[in-house]
N, C-alpha and C positions, 0 to 999 in steps of 0.2 A: 254745599259744604254739610258736615257733619252734625250729629246731634250732640250736645254738649255732653260732657260725659259726667255731670251732675245727673241724670236720668237713672243713672246706674245704681242710684240710692235709694231710689224708688220702689215701692212691693207694686210692680207693673206683672199683670199676669196676661193680658192679652193686647198685640198688638197686631194691626191691619192695616197694610199700607196698599193702595190698588191703584191701578191706572196711571202709576208716574212718568214723569219723562225720561227722568235719570236719577235713579235712587238706587245705590249699592248694598251689599249686604253689608260691606267694612262701614257705610255710612251709619248703619243701625248698629253697631254693636254698643251703643251704652243700655239699649233695651233687654237684649240674650246677655249682656255682663249680670244682669241681677241675680241670675239663676233661678226666677220664681215663676217664669213662664209658664203658661198652660197652651196657650193660642199665638203664633207665629205666622202673618202671611205677609208678602211680598211681591208685589207684581209689577211691571214694567210694559208699557205702552210699546211693542216692538216696531210699531209705525215711526214711533219718534225716537226710538231706543239707537242709532246709528250704528251702521255696519263697522265703521273705523271705529267707535268707542266702544263695540264691543271687542275689537282686536285689541285694544290698549287695555283695556277693564276687567277682562273675563278672569275668574277667580273660580277657586275652591270653594266650599260650605265652611264659614270659620268652625275650629273645633269648639269655642268657645259655648256656638249654640247649645254644643251637644250635653252640656253641663245642666242645660235647663230639662234634669230628668224627668219631672213631671209633665213635660210638655205632652198633650194630647192631639195636637193640631197644628201640621207643617204643611204651608203651601207657598211655593215659589215658583214664578214662573217669569220668565223674560228676564232673568238675572245674569247671562250672559255666564251658566256655571262651565267648568272645564275638567278635565282630568280624572281621576278615578274615584269612585263614591268612597267617602271615608268611613272606616271600620267603627268610628265614634258615632255612627247612626243608631247602630246597632244598641247603643246602654239607653236608646228612650221607650223603654220598654211598654211606657204607658198609652204609647201612640195609639190613636183612634181613626187618625184620619193622615195621610202622606201623600201627597202632589208637587209631586218635581215636573214641570213641563217646558219643553222647547231648551233643555241643559245638553250640551255638549258634552256628556258623562259617558265613562268608558268603565271596561272591567265587566266583571260578572256578579251576580244577584249571590250573594253569600249565604252559606247555611243558616249562619246567625239569624236569617229572618226570621227564624223560628221563634226568636225572641219577642216577635211583634204577637204575640195572642190577643190582643186586645183589638188586634186592629179591625175597622169595619170598612176604610174605604183606601184603595192602593191603586195610585195613577203615575206612572210612569211614562213619559211621552219621549219618544225621538232621540234615546239614548243610543250609544252605540256599544250595546251589551255581547256577551259571547258566552258561552259557555253552558247555553240550555237553559232551563225551567227549573230550579231545584227542588228536589221531592218535599224540602220543609216548607216551600212555599203553601203546599198542598195541607198543611196540618193547621193554615188558620181558617178554623172553622168559623169566626164570626164575621168574616168576611163577608161583605154585602155588595162590593162594586170593586173590581179587579180589572186593570187596562194596563198593557204595556205596549201601546200603543208606538209603531214605528220605533222599535227597539232592536231590530234585527239580531235577536237575543240566540235563536237557531235551535235545535234539538227536535224533539216530537213530543207530544201531547199525553202525557200521562195516565193510564187509568186512574190513576189518584186523585184525578180532577174531581171524582163523583164526592170527595170528603168535602168537599165547599158546601157544604149544605143550606148554608144563607145564602148562596150568592145571587144573586138578581140582574146582573150586568156583568157579563165577561167580555175583552175587548183585546183578542192579540192578531190585531191586524198589521200586517205589513213584521212579521217577528221572525221571516226566515223559517219558519216552521215546516217540518217534514216528515214522511211517514203517512198512517192515516188516522182517519179520525175514532177515536176510542169509542166504543159502544156505549161505555160508562157515562158519557155526557147526557145520553137521556134520564139519567138518575138526577141532572140537575135539572132537566126539561120536567121533571114530576113534582120537584119541591118550588124552589121559588123563581127560577130562571125567568126573566123577561124578555132579555134582549141578550143575543151571542153574534157577534163581529169577527170572522176568521179569516176575513178576505186579505187577499195580496200575499199567500203565502205560497208554499210549494208542496201543500197535503194532497194525495194520492188516493188510489182506491177507490171499494166501491162505498158508499153509505150505506152504514149498519140499516137492518131494518127497524131495529128496537128506535131507533134515531127519525127514519123516514117514514115511519108509521105514526109516531108520536103527534097529536092535537096541536102543540106546538109548531111544528114542523114547517106549516104554511105560514108563519109569522116570521120565522128566524133563517130559513131555507136560501133566500138571495144574499144574506151579509154572510153564510156560511158558505157558499158554494164558488162565490166570485173573486175570480183571477187567483183561483189554484187549481189543479189538475187534476180533481178525481174523473174516475168512470162512470157518467153517468149516462142515465137511461132516461126514456121518456117518463118512467115510473116515477122517478125521483124529483118531479116539477109537479108539485100541487099546482091547481087551478086558483087563478088569484081572488082574494075574497074581500069584498066592498059591501058597504052599506050606509050610503050618504046622498049627498045631492048633486046634481048635475049643474050645467054653468045656466040652466032656465029654470034652477030650485025646486026642479022636480024630483022625486026620491028616486033613487035607483040602488039594488040589491041584486049581488052575483047570482044568489040562486034561483031568482025571478027573472034573470037575463039568462043564465044557463037554460034552465027550465023551457023558454019560450021559445029557444032556438036550435036550429040542427047543429050547427058550429056560431061559436062566438068568437071573433078577433079582438085581442085585445092588443090595443098600438099604443106605444109609446111615443110622446110629443113632447116639443118645448119650443112655445112659443116666448121667443126669447125677447124680442121687439117689434111687436107689429105694427105696422105691415111690415116693416123694411126688412125683418129676419125672424128666421123659425128654423127649427134642427128638426129633424128624426133622419133614422139609419134610411128609412123606407117613405119615401116619398108620399104624399096626399094623393098623387097623382095615382101609385101605383097602386094603393088600397081602395082609393075612389073606383077604380076599373075592374075589380075584383067585387065591390060591394055592387056595382051596377050587373055585374052577368051574374052573380049568385045570392043577391037577399031574394028574388024571388024564390028561392029554393030553400029559404030557411039560414041565410047566413045573414049576420049582424055585425056590425063594427062599435065597440066602445073605446075612445080616445080617453087615455092619461094623460097629463100634464103634473107633475110634484115640482117643477124646478123654479129657480128665481124668475123673476120678471122687471124690466128697467124701463119700458116704455111708457108712452103717453097712458093715462085714465089706468082702471085698476085691471087686473091679469084676465079677471073675470070676462068683464067687457072688453077688452082684446079679443079674446076667446069665442066672442058671443060674434065679433064683428070677421072674426078669420073665419067661422062658419056659414055665417051667410054669404060674405062675399066671394070665395069659393064654392057655395051650392054643395055644401055637407052636409047628408042626411042624416048622420050617426050623434051621437049624444058624446058628449065631451066633460071629465069629471077633472078640477082644478087638484086634484089630489093624486098620491101614486095607492094603491091597495094595500093593505095588510100585509108586511112580512116583505115589501120591497122597496127598497131605496130608490131605484128607477127600473125603466123597461125598455133598457136597449135592444131590445128585439120585439117580432112580433109571438103568440101565445094564441094558440086556436084551442078551445074548449068545447067540448060535444054536449050533450043535453044531460048526459048523466055526471055532469060536474068534471072530468076528467081530462086532462091535455093530451092532444091526441097530436099536436104538432108545436113545435118552439125552435127558433131559428137558432137558440142557444146551443143545440146539438147538432145544427147542421150547418151547411154551406151559409154563409149569410147575406148571400144575393137573393136578393125576390123573386128570381126565377124561379127557385125553389120551393117559393110560397104558391107561386101558380102553379107549379108541378103538382103539390099537394092536392090543392082544389079542382084540376083536371082529371086525377086519379079517384079521386070522391063522387064525380058527377061527370062520369066520361061520357055520357050522352048530350054534355051541354056543349055545345061549339063554343 
């Protein structure tokens, strides 16, 4: 049932409806008909909000909502929105936060987005947008968080991105972007930028020197290059950085590890449901074979696993058991290194903390890893 119309006579400034089972924007009309709203949030539990219901109840954002010109915060998720984003939204010039998630909205981002000069947080996800990112978006210099995740907007990254001087988080994942990576992104890295996800696009060309030589590159590189088509070289791949504890609660630091070995193999692993299932592109048997042959010549292995776990006991206990049962002598860490969301390959780092081999740039089969070590140790049988 809808809320009673009498609510519209109240001086309500904030509405927050979260984790609902089945609540539509039209049900809430008495709240935004007051015209006094400063904050409005509506979210549905998509696991409960059935697909059949979504087809029958899908709607656009009601125009009455845009009459609340003092609105500072608008958050909608799981609301089964469809159609083109109404031009009425650009009237909300006091907005500081706008989040429209999981909406089947179409069209393009209007140049009128320049009206949102107070905006600090913008998140649009899974829209079917076209027309590229308008230059007017880069005039929103108060933005701290910008995400168009999954919006397939197309176009290229503009050099004007450097104007977003207060940006802390940038997410253009799966936006169908093309072209090269502008060196001006390094200006954001100089300032407040803490995270940058450009994965899942069609970005090409070389990584600009200004970016790959930046101290923050080691934190951001994985989420920038993943599932793009850059012309990568070994010099573009930074050595993984870590300073944490292993599964035995011993301190483990990347500088110490690299300095103590001629070569260190960084090995990604996923102990999903020990002891029944585990996952790695390269099997423990293969890595163990390399370790047994080359460890006495200065080669060590560090295993990283930052994935989820659904087996018995804790994930750390499961990894300890896995190492013991399989007689694996190396150390394991239950989190990924800084800047790496996963390690679906092998990285080899030398004692100077330089990446000298990685399967991300070569044939992913383990024979190439063996070949690398045979060439480095030609006298070892």
